[in-house]
C-alpha positions, 0 to 999 in steps of 0.5 A, a space after each residue: 420222596 425227596 431228600 438231602 444228601 446226608 452223607 455229603 451234608 455231614 462231611 462238611 462244616 460249610 453251613 451254607 452248602 446245600 445238598 441233594 441226591 437222587 434214586 432210581 427204580 422201575 416203579 417210578 417210571 410206571 407211576 409216571 406213565 400211569 399218571 400221564 396217561 390218567 391226565 391224557 385221558 381226562 383231557 381227552 374226555 373233557 367237553 372242550 376237546 376237539 380232535 380236529 383242533 391243529 393249534 392247541 399245545 400237545 401234551 400226549 408225549 412222554 420220553 425216557 432217555 438214558 445211555 445205551 444199554 441201561 435198560 430203556 428197550 426193557 422198559 418200553 417192552 414192560 410198559 407195553 405188557 403192563 398196559 396190555 393186562 393186569 396179568 403182566 404188570 408186577 404187583 408192586 406197581 398197583 392198579 392204575 386209575 383208568 380201569 374200564 377204559 380200553 388201552 391198546 399198546 402199540 410198540 414200535 421198534 425204530 432201531 435200524 437193526 429192525 429194518 422198519 420205515 416211516 411206512 412201516 411205523 404207520 401200518 403198524 398203528 393201523 394194524 394194531 387197531 384192527 382188533 376194534 373189529 370194524 373198517 376205519 373208512 377215512 384212513 382206510 381209503 387213504 391208506 389203500 390209495 397211497 399203497 396201490 400208487 407207491 407199490 404197484 404190483 406189491 399187495 398190501 396183504 403180502 407186505 403185511 405178512 412179510 413185515 410180521 404185522 399179519 402175524 402180530 395183529 391178525 389179517 383183519 386189516 386188509 379185509 377191513 379196508 376192502 370192506 371200507 372200499 366197498 361200503 363207500 362205493 355202495 354209497 356212492 352207487 357205483 357199479 361193481 367193477 368200479 367199486 374195486 378201483 380205489 382211484 375211481 372210488 376216492 375220486 368219486 368220494 371227493 366230489 361227493 364230499 365237495 357237493 356235501 351229498 347226504 349219501 356220504 354224510 358219515 365222512 362229511 364230519 372229516 373236514 380234511 379228508 377230501 383234501 388229503 385224497 386229492 393230494 398225491 399219495 406221497 410219503 409226505 401226504 402219508 404223514 397226514 394221514 394219521 390224522 384221519 386215523 385220529 378222527 376215525 378214533 373219535 367216531 367210534 361208539 362207546 362200546 368200541 372206544 379205545 386209547 392207543 398208547 404208542 411206545 416208540 423204542 430206539 428213537 435215537 436211530 430216527 437220524 442224527 440231529 442234522 437231518 431230521 427228515 424222518 424225525 419231522 415225519 414222526 413228529 407230525 404223526 404225534 402232533 396230528 394224533 392228540 387223542 393218543 398217548 405216546 411213550 418214546 424211548 431214546 438215548 437223548 431228550 427230545 428237542 422239539 420244545 427248542 425254538 431253535 428248531 423252528 423250520 427244521 421241524 413243523 412244530 416246535 417250542 415250549 408252547 407247542 409241547 409244554 410237557 417237553 420244555 425244560 422245568 425249573 428245579 423243584 424243591 424236592 427230587 423224586 426218589 427215582 434212580 435215573 430221574 434228575 432234578 426237573 426232569 421228570 417230577 410228574 405228568 403235568 411238567 417234565 415229561 422227559 425222564 432220565 432212566 438209568 445212567 446218565 448222559 454227560 450233559 446229565 452228569 454235569 447237571 447232576 454234579 452242578 446240582 448235587 452241591 450248591 452254595 448260594 445257588 452256585 455249584 460248588 464243583 467247578 465246570 472243569 472238575 465236573 468234565 473230568 468226572 463226567 468223562 470217567 464216569 461212563 454215566 454211572 451214578 455211583 461214580 458220580 456219588 463217590 466223586 462228590 465225596 472225594 471232592 469234599 474229602 480233598 475240600 477238607 484239606 484246606 485246598 481247592 480240588 482241581 481236575 487232576 485230583 479226579 483222573 482217579 479209579 475208585 477201589 470201592 467199584 471193584 469191591 461192590 461189584 465183586 461183593 456177591 460173586 462167586 470166584 469162578 464168577 470173579 475170574 471170568 469178570 476179570 477176563 472179559 474185561 480185556 474184551 471190548 465185547 464177548 459171548 459165552 463161549 469167548 468169555 469161557 475160553 478167555 477165562 480158561 474154564 471148561 465149564 460155561 456156568 460161571 460165564 452165563 450167570 456173569 451175563 445175567 448181572 446188571 453190569 453186563 449189557 447186551 446188544 442183541 445185534 452185535 457181533 458178540 452180544 455182551 459187554 461190560 459197563 464201561 466204568 466197571 470194565 476201566 476200573 477192573 482194569 486200572 484200579 488198585 485191586 486189594 481183594 484176596 483173589 486179586 491177579 498178578 501181571 502174570 495173570 493178566 498176560 496169560 488171560 490176555 493170550 488166552 482171549 488172543 487165542 480164542 478170538 483167533 479160533 472164532 475167526 478161523 471157524 467162522 464163515 468164509 469172508 464174514 467181514 463183520 467177524 474179520 474186523 471185530 476179531 481184528 480190533 479186539 486182537 490188535 489191542 490185546 497184542 499192543 497192550 500186552 506185547 503178544 506175538 502176532 500169530 493169526 493176526 498176519 493172516 487176518 491183516 491179509 484178509 482185511 485188505 483183500 476186500 478194499 472196505 477200509 473200516 476202522 480196525 483200531 482206536 483213532 489216535 488224534 495225535 499220531 501223524 507218523 509212525 512215531 511210538 511204534 516199539 513192537 511188531 504188534 505196534 507196527 501192524 496196528 499202525 499200518 492197518 490204521 493208517 490204511 484205514 484213515 487214508 480215505 479221510 486224510 490228505 494222501 501226504 499224511 498217509 505217505 509220511 505215516 507209511 515212510 516212517 513206519 517202513 523205516 522201523 523194520 519192525 514189520 515182519 516179511 510180507 507185512 513190511 512188503 504191504 506197508 511198501 505197496 501202499 506206500 508206492 500208491 499213496 505216492 502215485 496218488 501225490 504224483 510222485 511217479 518215480 517213487 511209486 514205480 520204485 516201490 512197486 517194482 520192489 514188491 513185484 520182484 519179491 514175488 509175495 502176495 501183493 506182486 500181481 497188485 504190484 504188476 498192476 501198479 506198474 501198468 497204471 504208472 505206465 498208463 499215467 505216462 501215456 505209454 498205453 501199448 506198454 500197459 496193454 501188453 502187461 494185461 494178459 499177465 495180470 489175471 484176477 489178482 491183478 484186476 486185469 479187467 479193470 486195468 483193461 478199461 482204463 486203457 480204452 477210455 482215454 482212447 474214446 472206446 467207451 463201449 469197449 471200456 464199459 464191457 471191461 469194467 463190467 467184466 471186472 465188476 462181475 469177477 469181483 462179485 464172484 470173489 466176493 470182493 465188495 470194494 473191487 465191485 464197486 470201483 468197477 462199477 463206478 468206472 463203467 458208470 464214469 465211461 457210459 456217462 460220455 455216451 448215454 446220459 440215460 443209460 448212465 443215470 442207472 449205472 451212477 445209481 447202481 455204483 452208489 448202492 454198491 459204495 453203501 457201507 464201503 469207505 473208498 474216497 477215490 471211488 466215490 469221487 469218481 461216481 460224482 465226477 461221472 454225474 457231471 460228465 452225465 449232466 454235461 450240457 445241461 443246465 444243472 449247474 455243472 460248473 458250480 458243482 465242479 467247483 465244490 467237488 474241486 475243493 473236496 478232491 484237493 483236500 484229499 490230496 488225490 492228483 488222478 481225480 482232479 485231472 478227471 474233473 477237469 476233463 469232465 468239465 472241459 467235456 461240459 464246455 465243449 458240448 455248449 460250445 463255450 470256447 473261453 471256459 474251455 480254454 481256462 479248463 484246458 490251462 488248468 489241466 495243463 498245470 495239473 499234468 505238467 510232470 508228464 502224468 495224464 499229460 494226455 487229458 490236455 490232447 483229449 481236451 483238444 480233441 473234445 474242442 476240436 482245438 489246436 494245442 497252444 502250447 506247442 508241446 503236445 504230450 508224448 502219449 503213445 496210443 494204441 491206435 493212431 492219434 487221428 482216431 482218438 481225436 475223432 471218437 472224442 470229437 464224436 462224442 462231444 457232437 453226439 451229445 450236442 445233438 442229443 440235447 438239442 433233439 430234447 
């Protein structure tokens, strides 16, 4: 029941102040589901209910939302079990009011880690209803037609087996589908051989429905069946097929009647709030199945009742979804932890229920409503913002902050935001109250870690037995992410409080205790990394992230982090490994070797998202500190030289590359490759070519070879070199190099054969998935422009967009290459004026001497003379006439190819 916050009420003389409080328990959520389902069953059974009414408002969905790790998935699973049978329902939840009605719960995990998709969702719902024991011909025919069209050669039965649906729901669905197909074929008097061909059966059925034949009167009542069977079986069409399933459920005889309760878990993984394609499909399913009840668990509220989403989703606004619309605050608050005022007071109104800890907007709403004076929030917005940020959504922290607000207010001054940059020792006392001494020790130890497992917790605590760690993991303030590298992590507020608040307990730690625990944690992480599978990228990055934080916070020796840093750069993937510091634009504030290494790896990762000049400035400052030991200093110098080359500072880059190459360290082969690149940039191809045999795999010899041959117009030779580079990278397990080599191959072949290039570009995009390689991604986009050169696919417009993106990156090479691609397009369409403008841009871009031969190539494409009178100083491996002929031939061949289409 609702009530006043008596503690707050008796903390102030302000009689005009009103107070309220909220509680949470799982029984309250069950009661809401039970009431909502009872209301739904009554609505569906009412005489006026029409399954084909597509305009009536929908109230068949309930949403439980809350922060990650608070137990929404557990709630979803518990609801599924409780709906499946009374034996799985806690006794205190009581008996539901619908006893005698058949309920069929169907839980679907929408998380990315589950690997499901929209097809899987629809098939799961259908498979779950196989237990009815009879075909559902309307949906079965449509699904069979869709599957055979979209997945030829992949039997549906095998898919159900692979996806676990057969094991979960039995193998009846394919037989029921086949039975439906045979029954319809028999009703239409089709020959036996035709009866197995779903396309012919559905075609004959559509004609029979249109002609209103009596033989198909059983399906004639489904007025939209013929239209759906005539529509191309696309994923969009699939999203309308649930209407057929809903219609079939409505036709079931009384002894077969069943009400599906579909639980959609982890809805936040459906997509972000910019791209709602999958959400649109799922919303369509909910709308088209009004006789089914949906329970959605997500980190955020559903926004379907927001009118502003019109156009992004099919059905929006409070009229369409009255239960999802924001409701006014009632006079009394429900006694259920995690249910906010006005968001879940009953099944008729608020169908969106906050579970557990609060999201930021809900924290603010809670604080605004908790203390009011004449209907106005007593806690001002700036104070609410600080409390919200520090609370990590924990309701207890909000309560303590409310009391602190009243305590400070009694002093006669208005509390400000700075008063709430505050940890509460009460949280420590409450957290430690029922823990054993060993559990307390483990808790303090794991507060040093972002995430942990049982072994890591035990080793960090320095214990010889796992019992304490295992017991701690079972505590409610330890959250679990079953798909994380380390599955356990402390609630954010508990962790920050244990680390930061004044600990007044008898067994509190000294600074030496914290230092020793940090050293143990670092050692344990290093042991896990060393013992893990070779080239386990996720483990490497996870250990680096946690290890760098420990050495930086406690000024520990680098130890195994040096080797881990080398392993990190070897794959050229560049995931973030340190928390981003928005205020850091250089290496300022670096005081130790640990600071320096963290800054170095952070800079290398961030360079994929920043202008290269920022990268160069940060690395220049970092190398000037002298804090990086030995080869790590060479690492910083090498990437500084790379950044300088990207910015067109070739002489500075050459000095840095030469220093690293002469030092003979781990990056010496890469530095020799860098020197070869610099020679190629200057047009000295013979020098670059002579270096290739000395580079080997470490120096990426095949890719360097390809970089030499494509400017000569020898695209097949370049493509072969890039393919060899890609295959070699795959053999060594270096994902970044494999993607880069494939991108270059796609670029070279884009000049020769657009059809072949299309597949090569697709492969490059696939290999880039999950990688953070800005220059390589730009290469793929430029390759797409080259592939489309001469067509009406808006090559100039796309080039202009890409030109702005490249300029924001500070990369010189992609901009020059883009202009070369534009020149190729203008040469193919024989647009002399546009070609002249592009060549002029190329000339300005290459005025330093680097890539100056691109201007020569552009003239070769257009078969024009260099009007500047100062051709580049390029030294070609073959004579320039041969180069001219090849590039001109590429242009004329493309032109002929397009004219033949």
